[in-house]
Backbone as CSV, one residue per row, in Angstrom:
resi,resn,N_x,N_y,N_z,CA_x,CA_y,CA_z,C_x,C_y,C_z
1,UNK,-53.009,69.336,110.937,-53.559,69.454,109.615,-54.625,68.386,109.402
2,UNK,-55.641,68.795,108.716,-56.698,67.831,108.418,-56.330,67.046,107.173
3,UNK,-57.005,65.956,106.983,-56.721,65.142,105.803,-57.080,65.900,104.521
4,UNK,-58.046,66.781,104.601,-58.423,67.593,103.441,-57.279,68.544,103.068
5,UNK,-56.632,69.130,104.023,-55.510,70.046,103.778,-54.332,69.290,103.157
6,UNK,-54.067,68.116,103.657,-52.976,67.295,103.123,-53.268,66.940,101.666
7,UNK,-54.511,66.600,101.393,-54.912,66.257,100.033,-54.676,67.437,99.085
8,UNK,-55.051,68.617,99.482,-54.881,69.821,98.656,-53.392,70.092,98.425
9,UNK,-52.581,69.959,99.450,-51.147,70.197,99.319,-50.530,69.184,98.360
10,UNK,-50.898,67.914,98.475,-50.379,66.881,97.579,-50.792,67.169,96.139
11,UNK,-52.040,67.560,95.923,-52.507,67.884,94.567,-51.724,69.056,93.986
12,UNK,-51.471,70.077,94.790,-50.698,71.227,94.331,-49.272,70.817,93.967
13,UNK,-48.674,69.947,94.763,-47.312,69.489,94.494,-47.261,68.709,93.173
14,UNK,-48.249,67.872,92.941,-48.305,67.098,91.695,-48.482,68.039,90.513
15,UNK,-49.353,69.033,90.639,-49.588,69.988,89.558,-48.317,70.769,89.231
16,UNK,-47.643,71.266,90.251,-46.418,72.035,90.046,-45.349,71.158,89.406
17,UNK,-45.215,69.931,89.865,-44.225,69.011,89.316,-44.514,68.711,87.848
18,UNK,-45.766,68.460,87.515,-46.170,68.176,86.140,-45.917,69.388,85.246
19,UNK,-46.224,70.580,85.739,-46.010,71.810,84.980,-44.521,72.022,84.723
20,UNK,-43.682,71.781,85.723,-42.235,71.943,85.554,-41.700,70.942,84.531
21,UNK,-42.220,69.715,84.540,-41.765,68.710,83.591,-42.135,69.135,82.168
22,UNK,-43.346,69.660,81.963,-43.751,70.109,80.632,-42.886,71.275,80.167
23,UNK,-42.556,72.181,81.063,-41.698,73.313,80.716,-40.317,72.810,80.321
24,UNK,-39.755,71.849,81.072,-38.427,71.353,80.738,-38.438,70.594,79.420
25,UNK,-39.538,69.884,79.094,-39.626,69.194,77.813,-39.727,70.205,76.682
26,UNK,-40.483,71.288,76.897,-40.563,72.340,75.886,-39.186,72.941,75.665
27,UNK,-38.450,73.131,76.751,-37.087,73.652,76.639,-36.198,72.688,75.860
28,UNK,-36.384,71.383,76.020,-35.579,70.411,75.291,-35.842,70.530,73.790
29,UNK,-37.100,70.677,73.403,-37.425,70.852,71.987,-36.763,72.124,71.463
30,UNK,-36.941,73.224,72.182,-36.346,74.496,71.751,-34.818,74.412,71.696
31,UNK,-34.223,73.893,72.747,-32.756,73.790,72.806,-32.218,72.897,71.696
32,UNK,-32.895,71.796,71.464,-32.460,70.850,70.430,-32.618,71.468,69.044
33,UNK,-33.763,72.053,68.786,-34.030,72.604,67.454,-33.127,73.787,67.122
34,UNK,-32.702,74.534,68.138,-31.773,75.647,67.886,-30.452,75.153,67.300
35,UNK,-30.170,73.880,67.476,-28.908,73.313,67.004,-29.059,72.600,65.655
36,UNK,-30.173,72.863,64.979,-30.425,72.260,63.668,-30.390,73.337,62.590
37,UNK,-30.296,72.938,61.332,-30.238,73.938,60.265,-31.563,74.641,59.972
38,UNK,-32.672,74.122,60.486,-33.967,74.755,60.250,-34.771,74.709,61.553
39,UNK,-34.495,75.657,62.420,-35.109,75.712,63.741,-36.636,75.745,63.661
40,UNK,-37.177,76.543,62.761,-38.636,76.715,62.676,-39.305,75.396,62.292
41,UNK,-38.831,74.756,61.229,-39.420,73.480,60.803,-39.263,72.426,61.886
42,UNK,-38.135,72.402,62.549,-37.885,71.449,63.625,-38.910,71.610,64.750
43,UNK,-39.057,72.835,65.226,-40.001,73.094,66.325,-41.428,72.767,65.896
44,UNK,-41.821,73.203,64.700,-43.185,72.929,64.213,-43.451,71.432,64.141
45,UNK,-42.486,70.700,63.610,-42.655,69.255,63.440,-42.744,68.548,64.788
46,UNK,-41.867,68.900,65.697,-41.862,68.224,66.998,-43.063,68.617,67.850
47,UNK,-43.446,69.868,67.833,-44.600,70.297,68.637,-45.910,69.691,68.121
48,UNK,-45.953,69.371,66.829,-47.149,68.761,66.258,-47.302,67.299,66.670
49,UNK,-46.254,66.712,67.202,-46.284,65.304,67.609,-46.380,65.213,69.124
50,UNK,-47.470,64.638,69.642,-47.626,64.553,71.095,-46.536,63.728,71.781
51,UNK,-45.882,62.862,71.048,-44.811,62.043,71.619,-43.577,62.844,71.998
52,UNK,-43.463,64.065,71.485,-42.278,64.867,71.790,-42.288,65.378,73.221
53,UNK,-43.457,65.416,73.843,-43.563,65.946,75.207,-42.679,65.186,76.191
54,UNK,-42.655,63.887,76.107,-41.860,63.112,77.056,-40.601,62.526,76.462
55,UNK,-40.228,62.962,75.265,-39.091,62.346,74.570,-37.758,62.950,75.006
56,UNK,-36.734,62.109,74.963,-35.363,62.602,75.124,-34.842,62.968,73.729
57,UNK,-33.583,63.344,73.622,-33.033,63.773,72.333,-33.133,62.648,71.305
58,UNK,-32.835,61.430,71.705,-32.945,60.280,70.800,-34.389,60.153,70.304
59,UNK,-35.328,60.311,71.197,-36.745,60.238,70.826,-37.145,61.342,69.860
60,UNK,-36.594,62.533,70.051,-36.884,63.639,69.131,-36.365,63.325,67.731
61,UNK,-35.172,62.740,67.652,-34.611,62.358,66.345,-35.502,61.320,65.673
62,UNK,-35.984,60.358,66.437,-36.836,59.307,65.871,-38.166,59.885,65.393
63,UNK,-38.707,60.858,66.114,-39.946,61.512,65.666,-39.725,62.178,64.309
64,UNK,-38.606,62.867,64.153,-38.304,63.504,62.868,-38.124,62.437,61.786
65,UNK,-37.464,61.339,62.108,-37.274,60.257,61.136,-38.615,59.657,60.712
66,UNK,-39.525,59.514,61.660,-40.868,59.023,61.320,-41.572,59.990,60.364
67,UNK,-41.373,61.280,60.568,-41.970,62.283,59.682,-41.332,62.198,58.286
68,UNK,-40.022,61.925,58.215,-39.360,61.741,56.916,-39.992,60.550,56.199
69,UNK,-40.221,59.488,56.931,-40.849,58.302,56.352,-42.235,58.649,55.801
70,UNK,-43.013,59.373,56.586,-44.364,59.784,56.163,-44.293,60.635,54.888
71,UNK,-43.412,61.617,54.879,-43.269,62.493,53.707,-42.706,61.726,52.518
72,UNK,-41.808,60.782,52.775,-41.257,59.956,51.705,-42.316,59.085,51.050
73,UNK,-43.187,58.508,51.856,-44.281,57.695,51.302,-45.219,58.547,50.455
74,UNK,-45.506,59.752,50.910,-46.355,60.667,50.134,-45.678,61.040,48.816
75,UNK,-44.357,61.205,48.842,-43.615,61.532,47.617,-43.663,60.370,46.639
76,UNK,-43.518,59.151,47.139,-43.607,57.964,46.276,-44.988,57.901,45.624
77,UNK,-46.022,58.188,46.383,-47.378,58.197,45.817,-47.493,59.263,44.719
78,UNK,-46.928,60.425,44.974,-46.937,61.501,43.987,-46.180,61.088,42.716
79,UNK,-45.035,60.431,42.892,-44.246,59.961,41.745,-45.048,58.939,40.938
80,UNK,-45.694,58.015,41.623,-46.509,57.009,40.931,-47.641,57.655,40.142
81,UNK,-48.258,58.675,40.715,-49.326,59.391,40.006,-48.782,60.089,38.761
82,UNK,-47.600,60.681,38.885,-46.976,61.336,37.736,-46.613,60.313,36.654
83,UNK,-46.108,59.160,37.074,-45.778,58.104,36.113,-47.017,57.638,35.355
84,UNK,-48.130,57.542,36.048,-49.366,57.076,35.422,-49.921,58.079,34.408
85,UNK,-49.495,59.324,34.532,-50.064,60.357,33.657,-49.104,60.844,32.569
86,UNK,-47.982,60.145,32.373,-47.031,60.577,31.343,-46.701,59.446,30.381
87,UNK,-46.391,59.843,29.160,-45.930,58.873,28.164,-44.549,59.254,27.639
88,UNK,-44.030,60.375,28.076,-42.709,60.852,27.655,-41.631,59.943,28.252
89,UNK,-40.842,59.264,27.404,-39.830,58.319,27.897,-38.787,58.962,28.822
90,UNK,-38.345,60.187,28.518,-37.353,60.848,29.373,-37.951,61.176,30.741
91,UNK,-39.170,61.629,30.726,-39.856,61.949,31.982,-40.069,60.680,32.812
92,UNK,-40.488,59.620,32.130,-40.702,58.339,32.822,-39.395,57.818,33.415
93,UNK,-38.309,57.947,32.673,-37.002,57.497,33.162,-36.599,58.270,34.424
94,UNK,-36.777,59.585,34.389,-36.431,60.410,35.553,-37.307,60.055,36.757
95,UNK,-38.584,59.862,36.529,-39.486,59.511,37.631,-39.178,58.127,38.195
96,UNK,-38.806,57.188,37.330,-38.408,55.856,37.819,-37.130,55.950,38.657
97,UNK,-36.226,56.832,38.257,-35.024,57.056,39.073,-35.420,57.568,40.449
98,UNK,-36.372,58.489,40.474,-36.847,59.014,41.757,-37.437,57.911,42.620
99,UNK,-38.202,57.021,41.992,-38.750,55.894,42.760,-37.631,55.075,43.383
100,UNK,-36.568,54.842,42.625,-35.432,54.082,43.174,-34.770,54.845,44.322
101,UNK,-34.574,56.152,44.147,-33.965,56.950,45.222,-34.790,56.876,46.508
102,UNK,-36.094,56.876,46.358,-36.946,56.823,47.545,-37.122,55.394,48.063
103,UNK,-37.492,54.469,47.181,-37.766,53.095,47.647,-36.514,52.371,48.136
104,UNK,-35.403,52.536,47.443,-34.174,51.849,47.838,-33.353,52.659,48.826
105,UNK,-33.461,53.971,48.773,-32.649,54.846,49.610,-33.403,55.360,50.817
106,UNK,-34.133,56.439,50.624,-34.794,57.123,51.739,-35.623,56.149,52.573
107,UNK,-36.555,55.450,51.931,-37.475,54.569,52.666,-36.909,53.171,52.872
108,UNK,-36.153,52.685,51.906,-35.670,51.303,51.951,-34.486,51.080,52.857
109,UNK,-33.677,52.105,53.045,-32.479,51.919,53.857,-32.293,53.041,54.866
110,UNK,-32.257,54.265,54.394,-31.808,55.382,55.215,-32.591,55.553,56.517
111,UNK,-33.893,55.698,56.435,-34.689,55.957,57.645,-34.699,54.738,58.568
112,UNK,-34.936,53.577,57.997,-35.012,52.350,58.811,-33.686,52.103,59.530
113,UNK,-32.600,52.156,58.784,-31.286,51.881,59.376,-30.867,52.970,60.361
114,UNK,-31.241,54.219,60.093,-30.892,55.307,61.013,-31.605,55.126,62.356
115,UNK,-32.872,54.752,62.310,-33.604,54.507,63.567,-32.969,53.342,64.332
116,UNK,-32.608,52.292,63.613,-31.973,51.149,64.263,-30.620,51.551,64.856
117,UNK,-29.879,52.368,64.130,-28.570,52.814,64.626,-28.731,53.607,65.920
118,UNK,-29.721,54.486,65.967,-29.960,55.246,67.206,-30.352,54.330,68.351
119,UNK,-31.242,53.381,68.065,-31.696,52.467,69.103,-30.549,51.598,69.626
120,UNK,-29.545,51.343,68.777,-28.391,50.536,69.184,-27.235,51.387,69.695
121,UNK,-27.468,52.700,69.804,-26.442,53.569,70.365,-25.358,54.011,69.396
122,UNK,-25.689,54.095,68.114,-24.707,54.520,67.122,-25.186,55.796,66.412
123,UNK,-25.103,56.944,67.101,-25.593,58.184,66.488,-24.767,58.650,65.290
124,UNK,-23.507,58.246,65.210,-22.674,58.637,64.065,-23.225,58.015,62.780
125,UNK,-23.557,56.735,62.838,-24.145,56.068,61.678,-25.508,56.679,61.348
126,UNK,-26.311,56.950,62.352,-27.625,57.552,62.121,-27.482,58.902,61.423
127,UNK,-26.500,59.675,61.840,-26.246,60.978,61.216,-25.900,60.803,59.741
128,UNK,-24.999,59.871,59.451,-24.597,59.627,58.058,-25.787,59.168,57.215
129,UNK,-26.597,58.293,57.756,-27.751,57.790,57.007,-28.769,58.890,56.733
130,UNK,-28.928,59.803,57.661,-29.849,60.916,57.427,-29.289,61.873,56.377
131,UNK,-27.987,62.060,56.366,-27.374,62.849,55.293,-27.537,62.138,53.948
132,UNK,-27.457,60.806,53.961,-27.688,60.026,52.740,-29.124,60.193,52.251
133,UNK,-30.081,60.220,53.175,-31.488,60.414,52.802,-31.655,61.757,52.098
134,UNK,-31.031,62.798,52.648,-31.085,64.111,52.013,-30.483,64.041,50.605
135,UNK,-29.376,63.325,50.479,-28.738,63.179,49.174,-29.613,62.445,48.166
136,UNK,-30.321,61.425,48.622,-31.222,60.695,47.726,-32.369,61.572,47.239
137,UNK,-32.948,62.352,48.143,-34.023,63.264,47.741,-33.473,64.344,46.802
138,UNK,-32.261,64.823,47.078,-31.616,65.822,46.209,-31.361,65.223,44.826
139,UNK,-30.906,63.975,44.757,-30.674,63.317,43.466,-31.969,63.207,42.670
140,UNK,-33.046,62.895,43.344,-34.352,62.851,42.674,-34.685,64.223,42.104
141,UNK,-34.531,65.242,42.924,-34.845,66.604,42.470,-33.988,66.988,41.267
142,UNK,-32.729,66.625,41.284,-31.846,66.928,40.154,-32.335,66.257,38.872
143,UNK,-32.849,65.048,38.994,-33.338,64.303,37.822,-34.593,64.937,37.219
144,UNK,-35.471,65.482,38.043,-36.739,66.012,37.522,-36.722,67.527,37.339
145,UNK,-35.652,68.178,37.742,-35.609,69.640,37.656,-35.530,70.147,36.225
146,UNK,-35.198,69.275,35.290,-35.099,69.677,33.889,-36.434,69.574,33.151
147,UNK,-37.487,69.123,33.832,-38.792,69.011,33.193,-39.264,70.379,32.721
148,UNK,-39.921,70.375,31.572,-40.527,71.615,31.092,-41.540,72.082,32.135
149,UNK,-41.434,73.325,32.527,-42.315,73.849,33.567,-41.752,73.640,34.964
150,UNK,-40.591,73.021,35.064,-39.958,72.807,36.368,-40.330,71.484,37.007
151,UNK,-39.720,71.231,38.113,-39.930,69.975,38.825,-41.288,69.951,39.517
152,UNK,-42.041,68.875,39.302,-43.308,68.737,40.022,-43.111,68.209,41.451
153,UNK,-41.865,67.911,41.798,-41.577,67.298,43.099,-40.785,68.206,44.030
154,UNK,-40.557,69.450,43.635,-39.694,70.326,44.432,-40.140,70.431,45.882
155,UNK,-41.405,70.707,46.129,-41.830,70.883,47.533,-41.701,69.579,48.320
156,UNK,-42.033,68.455,47.701,-41.928,67.159,48.383,-40.467,66.806,48.672
157,UNK,-39.614,66.973,47.673,-38.195,66.682,47.874,-37.572,67.623,48.897
158,UNK,-37.946,68.885,48.839,-37.370,69.874,49.758,-37.698,69.544,51.209
159,UNK,-38.931,69.146,51.500,-39.288,68.834,52.890,-38.526,67.600,53.370
160,UNK,-38.345,66.610,52.504,-37.568,65.421,52.883,-36.109,65.804,53.128
161,UNK,-35.566,66.656,52.274,-34.175,67.106,52.450,-34.028,67.864,53.769
162,UNK,-34.905,68.833,54.006,-34.819,69.648,55.223,-34.980,68.799,56.487
163,UNK,-35.969,67.913,56.494,-36.173,67.049,57.663,-34.992,66.105,57.872
164,UNK,-34.394,65.638,56.782,-33.233,64.746,56.896,-32.049,65.462,57.530
165,UNK,-31.827,66.718,57.140,-30.743,67.483,57.755,-31.039,67.779,59.231
166,UNK,-32.296,68.002,59.552,-32.687,68.207,60.957,-32.416,66.929,61.752
167,UNK,-32.850,65.791,61.216,-32.636,64.507,61.908,-31.145,64.228,62.077
168,UNK,-30.350,64.549,61.077,-28.891,64.346,61.176,-28.327,65.200,62.297
169,UNK,-28.760,66.449,62.369,-28.262,67.363,63.410,-28.671,66.879,64.806
170,UNK,-29.898,66.395,64.931,-30.354,65.915,66.251,-29.631,64.625,66.602
171,UNK,-29.445,63.725,65.634,-28.725,62.468,65.903,-27.316,62.749,66.406
172,UNK,-26.691,63.810,65.872,-25.342,64.185,66.324,-25.336,64.567,67.798
173,UNK,-26.474,65.007,68.318,-26.552,65.440,69.711,-26.755,64.283,70.693
174,UNK,-27.130,63.131,70.174,-27.398,61.982,71.043,-26.113,61.518,71.683
175,UNK,-26.157,61.340,72.988,-24.970,60.906,73.754,-24.977,59.403,73.906
């Protein structure tokens, strides 16, 4: 064999190996997301993040937790904007409660502590904290759902709730 032939064979082997690894990572996303309460949102969220390609199950959970953090920060911004545009004391009280649920709960404790729990090998705690995050977003939604015209935060709270349940389900899978 010539050195050119050896080079071509080595390149083909590397290509095939790389392709198989990408297929197995895609299978991990699909297999993992099938075990969550919202398979479609799970797959969409993970496929949108380039870090999911080489991630293990723990890494997939952390990617979802990072997305919860991102959505939680956007919700806090939305709440602050709503607070700035209202003078109704009941509405302001409900929105301030939402800020507490997000700043002290979802963003202040739940996501940060859940990621740390996973990194330290405690998926049970991470699962509980993600369920707590869902509960905090649900509590916010309950507080603002009585607003005339409905809750202005339903879509924001719903995505945080759904992602939190997905993260809890994935954390449960971590060995």
